[in-house]
N, C-alpha and C positions, 0 to 999 in steps of 0.2 A: 476605247475609240474604234469605230468600225465604219468603213465606207459602204454605203448601200445605195440602191437605186429604187426610186418610186416611179414606176414606168421608166421614163428617161431622165428623171430629175435626180441629180446627185445629192445625197444627204450624208452627213457625218453623224453617226449614232454614238452618243456619249452617255454612259451610266454614271450617275452622281449620287452618292450615298446621302447627300444633304438635300437633294431635290425632293419636294413633296408632291409634285405633279409633273405631267409631261408638258414640255414647252418647246417652241421653235424660236431660234434666233439666228440672225445673220451676223457672222463674225466680221471683223474689220477687213478680212481678205475677200469678203463676198461669198463665203461658203455657208450653206445652210446647215445649221447644227440642230439635231433633234436630241434634246436632253431629257433623260428619263430617270425615274427613281431606280435604285439598285435592284429591287425585286420585280420591277415591271418587265413583262415579256416583250420580245421583239415584235411579236404579232400584234400586241396591243399598241405598241409605238407606231407601227406602220398604219394601223387603222386610224390613229389620230392624225398622222401625216396625210393620209388619203382624204380625210374630212377637211383638211386645210390646204389642199393641193392648189387651188386657185390663188390663195394668198402667197404660197411658196413661189409660184410662177411669176407673180407680180414683183415680188422682192428680188428674185434672181435677175429679172429684166433690168433692174436698177444697178446691177453689178458692173463696174467699169472694166474694160478690157485690160489685160496684162500690159504693163507699160515698160518699154525699154528706152533708154537714153539714146538719142540720135543727133546727128549733126544738125545744127541750127536750132535745136530745142532751147527754150528759155527756162531756166530753173532759178529758184531762190535758195542759196546755200547759206545757212546760218544768218538769214536776213539780208544777204547780199545778192541782188539780181545779176545773173550771169547768162551769157549766150554760149552754148557749146559750139566750139569750132574745131573741126577735125583738120589737122595739118600733118599729113604723112611725112613731110620733109623735115619735121622737127625730131629731135632725139632726146627730149627732156621729159618724157613721160607725160604727166598731166600737171598743168600749172595755171595760175590765174594771171591775166595781164589785160589791163585797160577794159574791164567789163566782160572779158571773154574767158571761158574755161577752155584752154587750149589742150587738145588731146592728140598726141603723136601716135605713130605706129599704124598698123592696119585697121581699117574701119570695122572689121569683124570683131575686134576686141574693144571697141569704143565703150560699149555699155559696161563691161566688166571694169575697165580702167576708170571710168567716171564713178562707178559705184565704190570702188576701192578708195578713190581719192576722197569721196564724201565721208566714208567711214573714218578715214584718218583724221580729217578736219573735225568731224563730230566728236571723236574720242578726246582730242585735245581740249575742245571747248567744254565738254561735259565734265571732264576730270577737273578742270579749273573751277567751273561754276559750282560743282558739287562740294568741293573743298571750301569754297567761299561761303556758301549757304550753311554748310554743316558747322562751320566755325561760329556762326551767329547764334547757334543753339548749343554750343559747346559739345559738338559731336564730331566724329571722324569716320568716314566710310573706310571699310577694310579693302575692298576691291571694286573696281568699276569695269563693267563688261558691256559691249554692244551686241545685240542679238537681232535676228530677223523673226520677231514674234508676231503672231496674228491675233492673239486673244487679249493682249495687254500692251500698253505703251511703255511700262516700266514696272520694276518690282524691287523689293528690298527683302533680303533674307534675314533670318534670325542671327546670322553671323555678321550682319552689317555689310553684306555685299550688295552693290547696286547694279541693276541691269536696265538697259534702255534699248528701245527699238531704234536702229540707226536711221530709219526713214524720217524720224522727227527732225533731222537736219534740214529737210526740205519744207518744213512747216514754218510759219512766221515765228520769229524768235520768242515772242511772248508765250507761244504755245510750248515750245521746248523748255523755256525757263520755268513754266508752271509745272510741267511733268518732273523736272529735276527737283523742284521744291517739294512736290508731293512725296517723292521717294526719299528725299533727305529727311523730311518730317517723320518718316517711319523709323529712322534711326533712333528716335526718341520715343515714339508711340507706335507700337506694332498693331494698330487697330484703326478704325475709322470713327472713333468716338469724338466727343466735343473737344477734348484736349488736343487730339490730332489736328482737327481743323483749325483750332486756334494757333497751333504751331505753323501750319501752312500759311495762314493769314499773316503771321508775323514776318515771314520771309518772302512772301509773294502776294500781290494784290490782284492778279489777273485770272483767278480761278474761273469765274463765270464766263469771261470772254473766251478763255482757252477751251473750256468744255463745249461751248457753242460751236467754235470753229471745228473741233474734232468731230462733233456729231454731224456737221454738214460736209466735212471734207475727208474724214478718216478713211472711208472706203477707197477713195481715189489715191490717197497716200499709200495704202496697203497694197494697191494694185501694182506698185513698182516691184519688179522682180529682182 
């Protein structure tokens, strides 16, 4: 992986041994990625990018600005709508009360404290939901971890460790539940073949709706820092 500039346009150059041709893609964080075959030269890759510069510019214009949580913002946390309320007089950290997410302390630390609270609530939910869904297919995850990923919403390792992007806590609950089901299904089928998708369908029926939502809103979700 290498950061390069095409005139003033930032690109991330990635060599992929499985890539058969040069391609451009915008990752969920809004970064333009130039994927090239392993033996392709950087010069040839830049020529390809130059030929597609107008398309790159148009795609980058659609990238949302980096988002930080602020006082009076409205968020949806695990399906629950909440208004962020900064109250420096409180000494209770971050807590939910009557539709508000109360954040105490200095306002300079509000974003970090809200983010940490979201991660804590997300972890508890994902841990319980993963165990419930895994039990339906007679499986059990070894370890569950939250990450700040830009290329995927979740993953499952060959050791049966499940990883999820914490920002999914701010998506509709049917989206998060689908991603959990997707990774849990990998505990049984480490591929995307027919048996895998049959397993997903067995434990979740919102695949199409969730995928549509992520295509439309994924970039905005990933813009949260």
